[in-house]
N, C-alpha and C positions, 0 to 999 in steps of 0.2 A: 531407566537411562543407563547407558554404559558407563562404568567407573573409569574416570580418567584423571590425570593430573592437570589442573587448570591454572593458567596464569592469572585468571580473574575468577573470583568467587561470587561475583554479583554483577548484575547489569541493570542499568536504568535508562529510561527513554525521555527525551525532552519533548515539549509540546509540539515543536516544529516537525518532528518525525511523525507524530500522529496526524498532523495536518497534511503532510506529504502523502500519507496513505489514505487520505480522505476520511480519517477517523473510522475506518472500517474495522472495528474491533473484532468482528466475527468472521473475517475472511482473510485470505492471502497471508502475507508475512506476519501481520499482527496476530492472527490466529495461531501461528506457529509458536508464539510466546507461551501458549498453553503448556508446552513441553517442560517449562521450568517448575511447574507445580510438583512438589514431592521430589525434585531433583537436588543434587548438591549445589546447584547454582540458584541464587536467590534473585528474583526480579523485585527491585525496589523502585517505588515511585514517590516522588515528592508530592506532598499534599498540595503544594503550589501548582504543580503540573496537573494534578487531578482537577483542581478548580478551574484552571484555564481550559482544560480539555472539555469539561462539562459546559462551559460557556460557548466554546466553538461548536460542540455537537448540538447544543440547543438551537443555535443560529441556523445550522444546516438542516435540522429537523423542521424548523419553522419555515424555512425557504422551500423545502421539498413539499411540505403540506400545502403551502400557498400555490405552488405550481400544479399540484394534483387537483386542488380545488378549482383553479382556473380551467384546467383541462376538462374536468367533469362538467362544468357549466357549458362548455362548447359541445361536449359529447352528448349531453342530455338533450340539447336542441337538435342536433343532427340525427340522433338515434331515437328521437321521439319518446324519451323516457319521461314517465310521470315524475312530478316533483318529489313525491314521497319515495319513489324507487331510487331516484338519484341521491336523495339524502341518505337512504339506507346503504347504498353502495359506498358513498363517501365515508360514512361512519365506520363501515367494515374495513375500508382500506386505511383510513387515517387513525382509527381508534378514538378513544375518548380520554386517554391519559394526556396530561399537558406535555408541552415540548420539553421543559426542564425535567419533569418527572421521568419521561422516557429516556432522556440522556443519562440521568442518574441511575436508572434501572440497568441500562446497557453497560455502564461503567462498573456497577456493582457485580454484574455477571462476569465481566472481564476480569475483575480482581479475584473473584471466586475461582474462575477457570484457570487463572495463571498462578494462583497462590501468592499474588503480589503483596509485599509488605509496604505499608504506607509510612513514609518518614515525615514526622510532624515538624512544622516550622520552629517550634520551641527549641529544637536542638541547635539552632543558629543563635549564638550569643549576641547580645546587643552591642557589646564592646567591639567585637570583630566587625559587625555590620557598619557601625559608625566610623570605625577606622578606615574600612574599605572605601566608604563614601567620600570622606574628606581627603584621603590619600590618593583618590582616583585609581584604586587598584581594580583589576578585572573582577567582575564583568562591567564595572563602571568605566565610562569614557569621559574624556575632557570636553564635554559638550553641555549645552544649556539644559537639555532635558534628560540628564543622566539619572534623574530620580525614577525614570521609567525602568531602570535596570534593577530596582529593588526586588521584584519578584524573583528574578534569576539569582541575585545575590543570596537571598534567603534560601532558595532551593539548593544552591551549591554548598553553602555553609552547613546546612542541616545534613545533606547527603555525605559530605566529607566527615562531619562529626560522627555520623552513624558508622561509616567505614572504619574510622580510627578506633572507635569503641569496640568494634567487632573484629578488628585486625584483619580486614579483607581489602583486596584491591577491587575497585569498582570501575567497570567499563561503562562509560556514558555515551549514548548515541545522540548526537546533536550536530546541526549545521551552524549553530549560533557562534559567532566569533568570540563573544564574551565567555561562553563555556570553554572554548578551546584555549583561550588565553589564561583563564583561571586554572585549567588543568596543567598548564605548563609549570606552574609554581606549586603543584600539589604532588604529594608522594602517594596519595590514596586513589586519585581519580585520573583515568586516562580517557580522552574523548576521541571518538571515531565518528565520521560523518554518515557512513552507510550502514543501514540496519542489516542488510544481507551479510556484509563482511563482519559485522559485530557478532552476529549469531554463529558465523563460521568459527569464531574463536573458541566456542564451547563444544565443538563436536569432536568425536574421536577420530584422530587421523588414521590410526592403524585399521580401524574397523571398516573403513570405506575406501581407503587409498587404492586398493587393488580394483575395486569396482569402478572408481572414477577413472583410473588408468585404462581399464578395459573399454570403458565408454568413450574416452578420448581416442583410443586406438581405433575403435570401430568407426568413429566419425571421420578420422583422418584417412582411413583406408576405404571409407564408404562401404563397409561391410554391413549387410542387412541383419537386423535383429528386431525383436519385438519392441524394444524400447524406442528405437529410432522410428519404427513403423507407427508406434503409439503417438509420438510427438507430431508426426505428419498428420495423422488422423485427427488429433485434437485441434491442431491449428486449422485444418480444413473445416471442422465442425464449428469452431469459434467464430468463423466469418459468417455463419448463418444467422447469428444473433447480433452482429456488430452494428452499432449506431453510426450511420454514414451521413455526413453533412456534405451536401452538394454545393459547389460554387461554380456557376456558369455565367456566360456572357452572351447575350443575344440581342438582335435588333427588335425582337418581338417579346411580348410578355410570355412567361411560361410557368407551368406547374410540373413538378417532378412526380414520377410514379415508377413502379417496378425497379426500385433501387436495390442492388445487391452486389456482393463481391464474391469473386471466385479465386480460390487459392491456386497459386502458380508454383510456388516453391519457397524454400527458406535456406539461409546460410547461418551457420553458427558464428557468433561474434568471438573473435580471437584476441588473446592478450597481445598487446603491442610489442612486448619484448620476447616472450617465449613462442608466440604464434600458435599457441595451443587454444582449443575451445575453452571459453570461460565457464567453469562449473563450480558453483559454490555449494558447500555442505550446509544445509539449513537445520537439519535435525537428525539425530541418530538414536534409535531405540534398539532393543535386542533383535527384533525381527522386522524393523522398518527403518528406512532411510529416506529423507526428503532432500532432494537436490534442486538447485535452480540453474537453468541454462539460459543464456541470452541469445536471442536469434533475431535476424533481420528477415522479415517476411515480405515476399513479393506477391501481389494479388492484382487482379483486374477488376475494376469497378465499372458496373454497367448502370445505365440510367435511361429511362424513356422520358422525353419532354413533350408535354402537350402545349402547342404553340397557339397564341391568339394575338389579335391586334384590336385596339379600341377604335370603333367606328364613331367618329365625332358627329355624324349626321343622325344616325339611329341611336347614338349614345348607348352602345352595348359592345361587349367583346365579341369579336368574330373569330370563330374557331378556324385555324389554318391547317390542322392535322398534327401528326406526331413525328418526332424524330428521335432516333436512338444514338447514343454515344457511349464510348468506353474509354478508360484511361488506365495505364499501368501505375500502380501506387506501391510504395514501399513504406514499411514502418518497423520499428524495433519493439520487442516485448520480452519480458521475462517469462519463462515457463517453469512452473513447479512440478517436479516429478516425485511421486511417492512410490518407492520401490519396496516390495516385500518378498521374502524368500530366504534361501540359504546363501548368504553372501560369500561363504568360503568356497562355493562350487562354481562360481562364475556367472556370467550374464544369462546363460540358458536356464538357470535355476531361479531366476528372479522374475517376478511379475510386476507390471506397471499398473 
């Protein structure tokens, strides 16, 4: 990790941020937290958050397995699979480890890969907790069910105690209003809502400023380069695997088939004040930079409909033929760019 002077020496994540990223500990922005292992920045996680995360992940795993199980029952019937073959496939896909054990295993691997330090609840003093509750201090609110805020209160008190003991400023990522209000009265904790912006706080401005400026310049001037070609190529390929849900209206019954999307183009999302393309620095190493750009993608979605009508006399569906339709669709997405090369020499010496 590049040596830099940091305003914050540690970062922590609230449960709601993990939920926002669908608890995908092994991909996307959450995987980018691996960069903190062995770095001057410490990723700290409240044990309260870890326990909540395990509960949420267990529920997601249980739900996913149930959906796969139902799908396998349908597939075994339509594909004429023997019961023993279907059971073997299910076992291979679903595994034999319990939902909670799998969630715990994934969290353990995440903690190992990020080098995260777990902050125990015991650091939160009982006197402070009781005072906060009866004084209705953040994160407690003046409502009947304010007791539900105890987990957040314990997490925040223990995190602040750790930060004070280690003389560090802690950047907390949370969308919870209780966390934000608590941080307003804290000298050790600052809360930010967006994980992308939070991680940008820990990157080296000088190491990548020229690269970002060159990339912005090439976007503004529509100058072709391998990075911009790569973005277009990946957006095009991503539509080959996209899960498309069709909503259609017809006087007839229909079934959909041959559903696919074709990339038409994209525009970079721009800052409302500077009008420059929004590029966030996610990670900086000596020979690697990870950036995120926001884009609005335009595509054309195609679908073929097989139409039928129910014959009340013969009591069967009568096939009426097929009809195709397409619609222009727009969506917004973030694109992670991993750049490697000699950043001092410009874009032409960088690979995407």
